[in-house]
TIBA-141229 format. One record per atom (N, C-alpha, C, O, CB): atom name; x negated, y, z. Coordinates in nm, 3 decimals. Glycine has a CB too. Example, Ala and Ser with C-alpha at 12.3 -4.5 7.8 and 13.67 -1.06 7.14 Angstrom:
// residues 2
NODE   zake         X         Y         Z
NODE      N    -1.319    -0.569     0.780
NODE     CA    -1.230    -0.450     0.780
NODE      C    -1.320    -0.330     0.780
NODE      O    -1.424    -0.332     0.846
NODE     CB    -1.131    -0.447     0.905
NODE      N    -1.285    -0.225     0.708
NODE     CA    -1.367    -0.106     0.714
NODE      C    -1.290     0.003     0.787
NODE      O    -1.341     0.114     0.804
NODE     CB    -1.408    -0.060     0.572
This chain:
// residues 69
NODE   zake         X         Y         Z
NODE      N    -0.055    -0.123     0.019
NODE     CA    -0.014     0.024     0.038
NODE      C    -0.071     0.140    -0.018
NODE      O    -0.189     0.158     0.009
NODE     CB    -0.020     0.053     0.157
NODE      N    -0.031     0.199    -0.070
NODE     CA    -0.135     0.373    -0.108
NODE      C    -0.112     0.435     0.025
NODE      O    -0.020     0.411     0.103
NODE     CB    -0.058     0.513    -0.262
NODE      N    -0.226     0.532     0.040
NODE     CA    -0.172     0.613     0.175
NODE      C    -0.095     0.680     0.153
NODE      O    -0.042     0.724     0.255
NODE     CB    -0.246     0.689     0.247
NODE      N    -0.047     0.726     0.038
NODE     CA     0.045     0.862     0.038
NODE      C     0.202     0.812     0.086
NODE      O     0.296     0.875     0.134
NODE     CB     0.049     0.941    -0.138
NODE      N     0.181     0.652     0.043
NODE     CA     0.333     0.598     0.051
NODE      C     0.324     0.533     0.193
NODE      O     0.432     0.525     0.251
NODE     CB     0.381     0.476    -0.082
NODE      N     0.223     0.488     0.254
NODE     CA     0.221     0.477     0.373
NODE      C     0.300     0.566     0.470
NODE      O     0.405     0.549     0.533
NODE     CB     0.108     0.478     0.391
NODE      N     0.187     0.696     0.456
NODE     CA     0.258     0.825     0.485
NODE      C     0.413     0.898     0.484
NODE      O     0.471     0.959     0.574
NODE     CB     0.203     0.885     0.415
NODE      N     0.440     0.876     0.389
NODE     CA     0.603     0.893     0.351
NODE      C     0.678     0.822     0.408
NODE      O     0.777     0.880     0.453
NODE     CB     0.646     0.871     0.224
NODE      N     0.671     0.670     0.434
NODE     CA     0.728     0.575     0.522
NODE      C     0.733     0.596     0.649
NODE      O     0.844     0.592     0.701
NODE     CB     0.677     0.469     0.513
NODE      N     0.624     0.623     0.726
NODE     CA     0.613     0.665     0.844
NODE      C     0.683     0.770     0.863
NODE      O     0.771     0.763     0.949
NODE     CB     0.501     0.682     0.876
NODE      N     0.664     0.895     0.789
NODE     CA     0.742     1.027     0.778
NODE      C     0.904     1.011     0.819
NODE      O     0.954     1.069     0.916
NODE     CB     0.729     1.081     0.620
NODE      N     0.983     0.915     0.719
NODE     CA     1.092     0.830     0.643
NODE      C     1.129     0.839     0.846
NODE      O     1.194     0.921     0.911
NODE     CB     1.036     0.632     0.514
NODE      N     1.025     0.665     0.904
NODE     CA     1.039     0.626     1.031
NODE      C     1.069     0.746     1.102
NODE      O     1.191     0.755     1.107
NODE     CB     0.926     0.555     1.083
NODE      N     1.029     0.814     1.143
NODE     CA     1.041     0.933     1.209
NODE      C     1.180     1.020     1.224
NODE      O     1.251     1.041     1.323
NODE     CB     0.951     1.006     1.148
NODE      N     1.189     1.057     1.104
NODE     CA     1.277     1.152     1.108
NODE      C     1.459     1.055     1.075
NODE      O     1.570     1.107     1.070
NODE     CB     1.214     1.279     0.977
NODE      N     1.433     0.955     1.066
NODE     CA     1.618     0.866     1.071
NODE      C     1.637     0.884     1.171
NODE      O     1.730     0.962     1.192
NODE     CB     1.661     0.698     1.049
NODE      N     1.569     0.831     1.285
NODE     CA     1.594     0.823     1.435
NODE      C     1.605     0.970     1.488
NODE      O     1.695     0.966     1.572
NODE     CB     1.472     0.741     1.513
NODE      N     1.565     1.075     1.482
NODE     CA     1.544     1.223     1.463
NODE      C     1.718     1.283     1.424
NODE      O     1.774     1.350     1.511
NODE     CB     1.411     1.252     1.318
NODE      N     1.775     1.262     1.322
NODE     CA     1.859     1.277     1.235
NODE      C     1.978     1.217     1.343
NODE      O     2.043     1.296     1.412
NODE     CB     1.821     1.205     1.086
NODE      N     2.003     1.061     1.352
NODE     CA     2.090     0.964     1.426
NODE      C     2.078     1.080     1.565
NODE      O     2.176     1.153     1.580
NODE     CB     2.017     0.771     1.445
NODE      N     1.984     1.094     1.646
NODE     CA     2.008     1.175     1.774
NODE      C     2.101     1.343     1.750
NODE      O     2.192     1.404     1.807
NODE     CB     1.836     1.203     1.839
NODE      N     2.036     1.357     1.665
NODE     CA     2.114     1.533     1.640
NODE      C     2.242     1.488     1.635
NODE      O     2.335     1.514     1.711
NODE     CB     2.078     1.641     1.476
NODE      N     2.239     1.406     1.525
NODE     CA     2.450     1.370     1.480
NODE      C     2.485     1.319     1.636
NODE      O     2.567     1.391     1.693
NODE     CB     2.503     1.177     1.314
NODE      N     2.433     1.201     1.714
NODE     CA     2.522     1.177     1.841
NODE      C     2.534     1.279     1.965
NODE      O     2.611     1.270     2.061
NODE     CB     2.474     1.054     1.901
NODE      N     2.416     1.402     1.931
NODE     CA     2.450     1.453     2.026
NODE      C     2.560     1.554     2.017
NODE      O     2.620     1.603     2.113
NODE     CB     2.351     1.490     2.072
NODE      N     2.582     1.586     1.860
NODE     CA     2.713     1.700     1.840
NODE      C     2.829     1.608     1.808
NODE      O     2.933     1.654     1.760
NODE     CB     2.693     1.826     1.699
NODE      N     2.816     1.507     1.827
NODE     CA     2.939     1.421     1.816
NODE      C     2.963     1.373     1.933
NODE      O     2.941     1.254     1.908
NODE     CB     2.933     1.313     1.723
NODE      N     2.998     1.375     2.067
NODE     CA     3.022     1.348     2.129
NODE      C     3.120     1.223     2.178
NODE      O     3.101     1.141     2.268
NODE     CB     3.021     1.430     2.136
NODE      N     3.241     1.238     2.076
NODE     CA     3.297     1.142     2.098
NODE      C     3.253     1.006     2.097
NODE      O     3.324     0.919     2.146
NODE     CB     3.370     1.155     2.042
NODE      N     3.127     0.976     2.039
NODE     CA     3.085     0.832     2.025
NODE      C     3.002     0.792     2.172
NODE      O     2.951     0.680     2.176
NODE     CB     2.979     0.816     1.878
NODE      N     2.991     0.873     2.281
NODE     CA     2.901     0.850     2.352
NODE      C     3.004     0.825     2.439
NODE      O     2.956     0.776     2.542
NODE     CB     2.792     0.939     2.372
NODE      N     3.175     0.839     2.449
NODE     CA     3.275     0.737     2.552
NODE      C     3.356     0.687     2.493
NODE      O     3.438     0.725     2.409
NODE     CB     3.353     0.789     2.663
NODE      N     3.322     0.563     2.557
NODE     CA     3.434     0.482     2.516
NODE      C     3.598     0.464     2.571
NODE      O     3.643     0.496     2.682
NODE     CB     3.378     0.370     2.529
NODE      N     3.643     0.425     2.500
NODE     CA     3.823     0.374     2.520
NODE      C     3.838     0.384     2.717
NODE      O     3.782     0.314     2.802
NODE     CB     3.857     0.135     2.440
NODE      N     3.933     0.495     2.734
NODE     CA     3.971     0.472     2.885
NODE      C     3.864     0.510     2.964
NODE      O     3.859     0.471     3.081
NODE     CB     4.007     0.327     2.921
NODE      N     3.738     0.611     2.896
NODE     CA     3.735     0.681     3.016
NODE      C     3.709     0.871     2.966
NODE      O     3.617     0.949     2.991
NODE     CB     3.594     0.599     3.118
NODE      N     3.811     0.884     2.903
NODE     CA     3.794     0.993     2.845
NODE      C     3.732     1.120     2.953
NODE      O     3.651     1.209     2.924
NODE     CB     3.929     1.018     2.779
NODE      N     3.800     1.094     3.085
NODE     CA     3.763     1.210     3.154
NODE      C     3.645     1.188     3.263
NODE      O     3.632     1.239     3.375
NODE     CB     3.888     1.263     3.218
NODE      N     3.603     1.141     3.228
NODE     CA     3.452     1.101     3.266
NODE      C     3.312     1.169     3.218
NODE      O     3.235     1.137     3.127
NODE     CB     3.438     0.968     3.221
NODE      N     3.307     1.290     3.327
NODE     CA     3.233     1.394     3.236
NODE      C     3.070     1.326     3.242
NODE      O     3.007     1.295     3.141
NODE     CB     3.246     1.579     3.308
NODE      N     3.001     1.307     3.433
NODE     CA     2.915     1.236     3.420
NODE      C     2.844     1.155     3.339
NODE      O     2.724     1.172     3.315
NODE     CB     2.932     1.204     3.468
NODE      N     2.921     1.051     3.285
NODE     CA     2.817     0.965     3.203
NODE      C     2.795     1.023     3.055
NODE      O     2.714     0.979     2.973
NODE     CB     2.873     0.805     3.191
NODE      N     2.905     1.155     3.035
NODE     CA     2.844     1.195     2.898
NODE      C     2.720     1.285     2.877
NODE      O     2.643     1.293     2.781
NODE     CB     2.943     1.261     2.829
NODE      N     2.724     1.375     3.039
NODE     CA     2.616     1.413     3.054
NODE      C     2.495     1.338     3.031
NODE      O     2.414     1.362     2.942
NODE     CB     2.621     1.450     3.149
NODE      N     2.487     1.241     3.121
NODE     CA     2.354     1.178     3.101
NODE      C     2.297     1.118     2.986
NODE      O     2.180     1.115     2.950
NODE     CB     2.343     1.092     3.177
NODE      N     2.399     1.070     2.934
NODE     CA     2.356     1.001     2.806
NODE      C     2.335     1.118     2.681
NODE      O     2.279     1.096     2.574
NODE     CB     2.481     0.883     2.763
NODE      N     2.393     1.245     2.723
NODE     CA     2.370     1.336     2.624
NODE      C     2.204     1.349     2.627
NODE      O     2.127     1.337     2.532
NODE     CB     2.457     1.476     2.652
NODE      N     2.172     1.382     2.784
NODE     CA     2.070     1.430     2.875
NODE      C     1.928     1.361     2.835
NODE      O     1.816     1.411     2.828
NODE     CB     2.114     1.396     3.028
NODE      N     1.973     1.226     2.812
NODE     CA     1.884     1.088     2.771
NODE      C     1.856     1.108     2.589
NODE      O     1.753     1.081     2.525
NODE     CB     2.000     0.911     2.814
NODE      N     1.969     1.155     2.546
NODE     CA     1.939     1.138     2.381
NODE      C     1.847     1.247     2.340
NODE      O     1.768     1.248     2.246
NODE     CB     2.080     1.150     2.281
NODE      N     1.884     1.390     2.477
NODE     CA     1.778     1.477     2.429
NODE      C     1.657     1.450     2.469
NODE      O     1.585     1.513     2.391
NODE     CB     1.796     1.598     2.457
NODE      N     1.596     1.398     2.540
NODE     CA     1.474     1.356     2.612
NODE      C     1.404     1.324     2.503
NODE      O     1.309     1.378     2.446
NODE     CB     1.482     1.243     2.717
NODE      N     1.512     1.158     2.470
NODE     CA     1.465     1.095     2.332
NODE      C     1.432     1.202     2.240
NODE      O     1.313     1.235     2.236
NODE     CB     1.575     1.003     2.262
NODE      N     1.506     1.256     2.172
NODE     CA     1.455     1.355     2.046
NODE      C     1.340     1.444     2.083
NODE      O     1.270     1.471     1.985
NODE     CB     1.575     1.458     1.995
NODE      N     1.296     1.503     2.211
NODE     CA     1.160     1.580     2.219
NODE      C     1.056     1.492     2.200
NODE      O     0.961     1.525     2.128
NODE     CB     1.135     1.650     2.350
NODE      N     1.062     1.346     2.273
NODE     CA     1.007     1.278     2.242
NODE      C     0.946     1.225     2.049
NODE      O     0.844     1.218     1.980
NODE     CB     1.076     1.217     2.323
NODE      N     1.087     1.202     2.041
NODE     CA     1.010     1.188     1.914
NODE      C     1.000     1.279     1.825
NODE      O     0.993     1.241     1.708
NODE     CB     1.047     1.099     1.848
NODE      N     0.993     1.470     1.860
NODE     CA     0.973     1.557     1.812
NODE      C     0.787     1.570     1.816
NODE      O     0.692     1.603     1.747
NODE     CB     1.068     1.653     1.875
NODE      N     0.823     1.515     1.954
NODE     CA     0.629     1.563     1.982
NODE      C     0.542     1.453     1.892
NODE      O     0.449     1.495     1.823
NODE     CB     0.558     1.536     2.195
NODE      N     0.573     1.315     1.894
NODE     CA     0.533     1.270     1.780
NODE      C     0.535     1.246     1.710
NODE      O     0.486     1.136     1.686
NODE     CB     0.511     1.239     1.758
NODE      N     0.605     1.339     1.581
NODE     CA     0.672     1.312     1.460
NODE      C     0.507     1.431     1.445
NODE      O     0.419     1.406     1.363
NODE     CB     0.885     1.354     1.420
NODE      N     0.501     1.561     1.549
NODE     CA     0.389     1.657     1.506
NODE      C     0.295     1.626     1.517
NODE      O     0.201     1.672     1.450
NODE     CB     0.374     1.759     1.548
NODE      N     0.282     1.524     1.618
NODE     CA     0.111     1.460     1.655
NODE      C     0.086     1.392     1.525
NODE      O    -0.005     1.443     1.459
NODE     CB     0.090     1.325     1.806
NODE      N     0.143     1.290     1.473
NODE     CA     0.139     1.190     1.329
NODE      C     0.116     1.340     1.258
NODE      O     0.050     1.329     1.361
NODE     CB     0.318     1.069     1.268
NODE      N     0.111     1.387     1.233
NODE     CA     0.156     1.517     1.109
NODE      C    -0.013     1.539     1.153
NODE      O    -0.114     1.483     1.111
NODE     CB     0.322     1.689     1.149
NODE      N     0.004     1.635     1.246
NODE     CA    -0.121     1.713     1.262
NODE      C    -0.245     1.607     1.232
NODE      O    -0.353     1.663     1.214
NODE     CB    -0.130     1.781     1.422
NODE      N    -0.245     1.462     1.223
NODE     CA    -0.327     1.372     1.275
NODE      C    -0.354     1.339     1.133
NODE      O    -0.465     1.306     1.092
NODE     CB    -0.275     1.262     1.383
NODE      N    -0.231     1.352     1.048
NODE     CA    -0.213     1.286     0.930
NODE      C    -0.293     1.337     0.833
NODE      O    -0.352     1.273     0.745
NODE     CB    -0.087     1.287     0.890
NODE      N    -0.293     1.483     0.857
NODE     CA    -0.316     1.587     0.723
NODE      C    -0.466     1.625     0.700
NODE      O    -0.498     1.699     0.607
NODE     CB    -0.231     1.740     0.744
């Protein structure tokens, strides 16, 4: 595999989970299971975990791009 194609594949491997996390953060209905519409604590905790994971992925992507260029 060429270096450019491996770099592109790695970038896509970071961008897909980042896009998924952003989609989940803005669509709260996916985080609330049926019957728990009034539970605010679970939504806050799950959104916080997704935000932490998103920040982790962004920092890993930045380091990867910085070292790869």
